[in-house]
N, C-alpha and C positions, 0 to 999 in steps of 0.2 A: 208595748214593750219598746223601749228605746235601745237601739244598738250602741248608742254612745255611752250608756251608763256602765258598761262592763269593760274594765281595762283589758288590754291584750296581754296574754300570758305567753311571751315569746319563748320558744323552745319547748313548750309543753302544751298538752291539750288544755283548753279552757275549762275551769271548774264551772259547772253549770247545772242548776237544778232541773232544767229541761232534760238534759242527758241522763240525769239520775232517774227522773220519772219514766223515761223511755225504757229503762231496764225492766220495769214492771208492766207497762202497757204499750210498748212500742212495736207491737205487731198486730196484724189484722184480727186473728182469732181472739186475742185477749180483749180487744176493744169491742168486738161483736158480742162476746159473752157478757161484758159489762152492759152493753146496750140491752140485751135480752133481759138481764136481771132487773135493770131499770124499768123495763116494760112489764115487770111482774111475772116473767117466765122463769120458773125455778127448777124444773126437772130436766135431767140430763137429756132424755130423748127429745124433749121439746126444744131445748137449746140447740141440740144438734140439727134438728129439722130446720129451725129458723135461721141458723147461721150457715148451714151446709158444710160444717167442719167435719173432717174425717174423725171417726170415733177415738182413735188413739191420740190424735192431736188435741181433741177437745179434752180428753182426760188429763193430758199433760198440762194444758192451759189452766184448767180448773185447779189442779194441784199447785201450779205456780202462783195463781192469784190468791189461793188460800194461804200459801206460805208467806206471801207478801202482806197478808192482813187486809186484803181488799174484799174478800168474800169469806163466808163461813159455811160449813157444811152441817146440815142437820138431818138426822134420820127421821123419816116420816112413816116408815113401815119396817117392822121387825121380821115379818114372814111374808114374802121374801124381803131380805134387807134392802132398803132403798133410801137414798139420800136426796135432799134438795139443797139448793145453793141460794144464799142470801147475801146481799151487799152489807158490808160493815159500814161504820161511819166514814172510814177512809174511802171506801168504794162509792158511797153516796156523794162524797165531796167531789167526785169526778163528773157528776151530772152536768154542771155548767160547761165543762170542757167538751163533753160529748155533744151537748146541744150546739155549741159553737162550731164544732167540727161538722155536724150535720148541716147547719145553716150554710157554712162555707161550701160544702159539697153540693148543696142544692143550687147555689149561685154559680159555682165554677166547675164542678166535676160531673154532674149528672147530665148526660147528653140531651135528654128530652127537656130539660129545664134551662139549658143555656140560652141566653138571649143575644150573645155577641156575634 
């Protein structure tokens, strides 16, 4: 990304697709949910265990990601009613972003892996 390619919008916030994307995935729990779904973890309790998200927070993030079209909910049991969550094409398109973020974290943010 070249910072020189976008003109300055004096007097107003810059129009930016990064800012637009962050409306959907710009917080910790959403990214961790997407990570888990990418790893093949589809059920609420398993996602909660692997992310450490509080129950209510996780339910809200799943709803937000579903409303944004990044995930879809599918019933896997009628009695009792149970749902699982799957990535949509838009959600799967985030895989390279998450991979790059993980690689950056491994190089620069994870204390045990820092070499500097």
